[in-house]
C-alpha positions as CSV (number, residue, x, y, z in Angstrom):
1,M,-18.2,3.3,17.0
2,N,-14.8,4.7,16.0
3,N,-14.4,7.6,13.6
4,L,-11.7,5.9,11.5
5,L,-12.2,2.9,9.3
6,V,-9.2,1.0,7.9
7,L,-9.9,-1.1,4.8
8,Y,-7.0,-3.2,3.6
9,K,-6.3,-5.5,0.7
10,S,-3.3,-7.7,1.4
11,K,-2.1,-10.5,-0.9
12,Y,1.0,-11.5,1.2
13,G,0.2,-10.0,4.6
14,A,2.1,-6.7,4.9
15,A,-0.9,-4.4,4.4
16,K,-2.9,-6.5,6.9
17,K,0.1,-6.1,9.3
18,Y,0.1,-2.3,8.9
19,A,-3.7,-2.3,9.5
20,A,-3.2,-4.2,12.8
21,M,-0.4,-1.7,13.8
22,L,-2.7,1.2,13.1
23,K,-5.4,-0.4,15.4
24,E,-2.8,-0.5,18.2
25,E,-2.1,3.3,17.7
26,L,-5.5,4.8,16.9
27,P,-9.1,3.9,17.8
28,C,-10.3,2.5,14.5
29,D,-12.2,-0.4,13.0
30,V,-10.3,-2.7,10.6
31,F,-11.8,-4.7,7.8
32,D,-10.5,-6.7,4.9
33,L,-11.6,-4.8,1.7
34,A,-13.6,-7.9,0.7
35,D,-15.9,-7.0,3.6
36,Y,-16.5,-3.5,2.3
37,K,-20.3,-3.5,2.6
38,K,-20.2,-5.1,6.1
39,A,-17.7,-2.4,7.2
40,S,-20.4,0.3,6.5
41,P,-18.0,3.1,5.4
42,E,-20.8,5.6,5.4
43,N,-20.8,5.5,9.2
44,Y,-17.2,6.9,9.5
45,R,-15.7,10.3,9.3
46,Q,-12.2,9.1,8.2
47,I,-11.3,6.2,6.0
48,L,-7.9,4.7,5.1
49,F,-7.5,2.4,2.2
50,A,-4.3,0.2,2.5
51,G,-3.1,-2.1,-0.3
52,G,0.0,-3.6,-1.8
53,I,1.7,-2.4,-4.9
54,Y,1.6,-4.9,-7.8
55,A,2.8,-4.0,-11.3
56,S,2.6,-0.2,-10.4
57,G,-1.0,-0.5,-9.3
58,I,-2.3,-0.2,-5.7
59,A,-4.5,-3.1,-4.6
60,G,-8.0,-2.1,-3.7
61,L,-8.0,1.3,-5.4
62,S,-10.7,0.2,-7.8
63,T,-13.1,-0.1,-4.8
64,L,-12.3,3.4,-3.7
65,R,-12.7,4.7,-7.2
66,K,-16.1,2.9,-7.5
67,H,-17.4,4.3,-4.2
68,Y,-15.7,7.7,-4.1
69,P,-18.7,9.7,-5.1
70,N,-20.4,8.6,-1.8
71,L,-17.2,9.0,0.2
72,K,-15.6,12.3,-1.1
73,H,-16.9,14.3,1.8
74,K,-14.9,12.2,4.3
75,K,-11.2,12.5,5.3
76,I,-9.6,9.8,3.2
77,A,-6.0,8.6,2.8
78,I,-4.3,5.7,1.0
79,L,-1.4,3.6,2.3
80,C,0.4,1.8,-0.4
81,V,2.7,-1.1,0.6
82,G,5.7,-2.2,-1.4
83,A,8.8,-4.3,-1.2
84,S,11.2,-1.6,-2.4
85,P,12.8,1.0,-0.2
86,F,11.1,4.4,-0.4
87,D,12.2,6.4,-3.4
88,E,10.8,9.9,-4.1
89,K,10.8,9.5,-7.9
90,A,9.1,6.1,-7.9
91,F,6.6,7.3,-5.3
92,A,5.7,10.3,-7.5
93,E,5.3,8.1,-10.5
94,L,3.1,5.7,-8.5
95,K,0.9,8.6,-7.4
96,T,0.6,10.0,-10.9
97,H,-0.3,6.6,-12.3
98,N,-2.9,5.7,-9.7
99,L,-4.4,8.9,-8.4
100,K,-6.0,10.6,-11.3
101,D,-9.0,12.8,-11.8
102,D,-11.2,12.9,-8.6
103,L,-8.6,10.9,-6.6
104,K,-5.7,13.2,-7.4
105,D,-5.9,15.1,-4.1
106,I,-6.1,12.2,-1.7
107,P,-3.0,11.9,0.4
108,L,-0.8,8.9,-0.4
109,F,1.5,7.3,2.2
110,Y,4.1,4.6,1.8
111,G,5.0,1.6,4.0
112,R,7.7,-0.8,3.1
113,G,6.3,-4.4,3.1
114,A,7.8,-7.8,2.8
115,W,9.3,-10.2,0.3
116,D,9.1,-14.0,0.4
117,E,9.3,-15.8,-2.9
118,Q,8.3,-19.1,-1.2
119,N,4.9,-17.6,-0.4
120,M,4.3,-16.0,-3.8
121,T,1.9,-17.4,-6.3
122,L,3.5,-19.3,-9.2
123,K,2.6,-16.4,-11.5
124,D,4.0,-13.7,-9.2
125,R,7.2,-15.7,-8.7
126,A,7.6,-16.3,-12.4
127,L,7.1,-12.6,-13.2
128,C,9.6,-11.6,-10.6
129,K,12.2,-14.1,-11.9
130,M,11.7,-12.7,-15.4
131,L,12.2,-9.2,-14.2
132,Q,15.2,-10.1,-12.2
133,K,16.8,-11.8,-15.2
134,M,16.1,-8.8,-17.4
135,L,17.6,-6.4,-14.8
136,S,20.7,-8.6,-14.3
137,R,21.7,-7.8,-17.9
138,Q,21.8,-4.1,-17.2
139,D,24.7,-2.0,-16.0
140,P,24.4,-1.9,-12.1
141,S,25.2,1.8,-12.1
142,S,21.9,2.4,-14.0
143,Y,19.7,0.7,-11.3
144,E,17.0,2.6,-9.7
145,P,16.5,1.8,-5.9
146,W,13.6,-0.7,-6.6
147,M,15.8,-2.5,-9.2
148,K,18.6,-3.0,-6.7
149,A,16.2,-4.1,-4.0
150,L,14.6,-6.6,-6.3
151,L,17.9,-8.2,-7.3
152,D,19.3,-8.1,-3.7
153,S,16.1,-9.9,-2.4
154,S,16.2,-12.8,-4.8
155,G,15.9,-16.1,-3.1
156,Q,15.5,-14.5,0.4
157,A,12.7,-13.7,2.7
158,H,12.5,-10.2,4.3
159,D,9.9,-8.4,6.4
160,W,10.5,-4.6,6.3
161,T,7.2,-3.6,7.9
162,D,8.0,-1.0,10.6
163,R,5.9,1.4,12.6
164,K,8.1,4.2,11.5
165,Y,6.3,4.2,8.1
166,L,3.1,5.0,9.9
167,V,4.2,8.2,11.6
168,P,3.1,10.6,8.8
169,L,-0.2,8.7,8.5
170,L,-0.8,8.8,12.2
171,E,-0.2,12.6,12.2
172,Y,-2.6,13.0,9.3
173,F,-5.5,11.2,11.0
174,R,-4.8,12.7,14.4
175,A,-5.0,16.2,12.9
176,E,-8.3,17.9,13.0
177,N,-10.3,18.0,9.8
């Protein structure tokens, strides 16, 4: 059995793709978060939770929060996957919003994901279109990086997943406890 467990929650495939990339780089076991109990996290020294960013929340974080009292003695990290280019300010806000109380000291990493409106649910596509419409009324000089990326991606398909985003995460898990 490996020492690292990777649990991912992927709505459109980018977090799953990063989990597969990690498996190529590190000896680890990879499970969809839906199989949490089958994964037997108690048997691992290190655990990575990977999930997409949706409406400023990180998918799967509720599972970590629920089970954290039994996992807090392990080396844990979180990989959040989003469609926007990395932005320090947005990343800090995401961390503040999601990692509160006992989760506040867990390392958070970022990987840029993918964008394909054709594969989105009707609800997600409608929400993105509403947000794009609202943003298009603003002065472009006021756009934050995520706003510009959202408007630039409209009607297109992109896959920004890249191993380069895993470098800091690989260093974290390769370092001794």
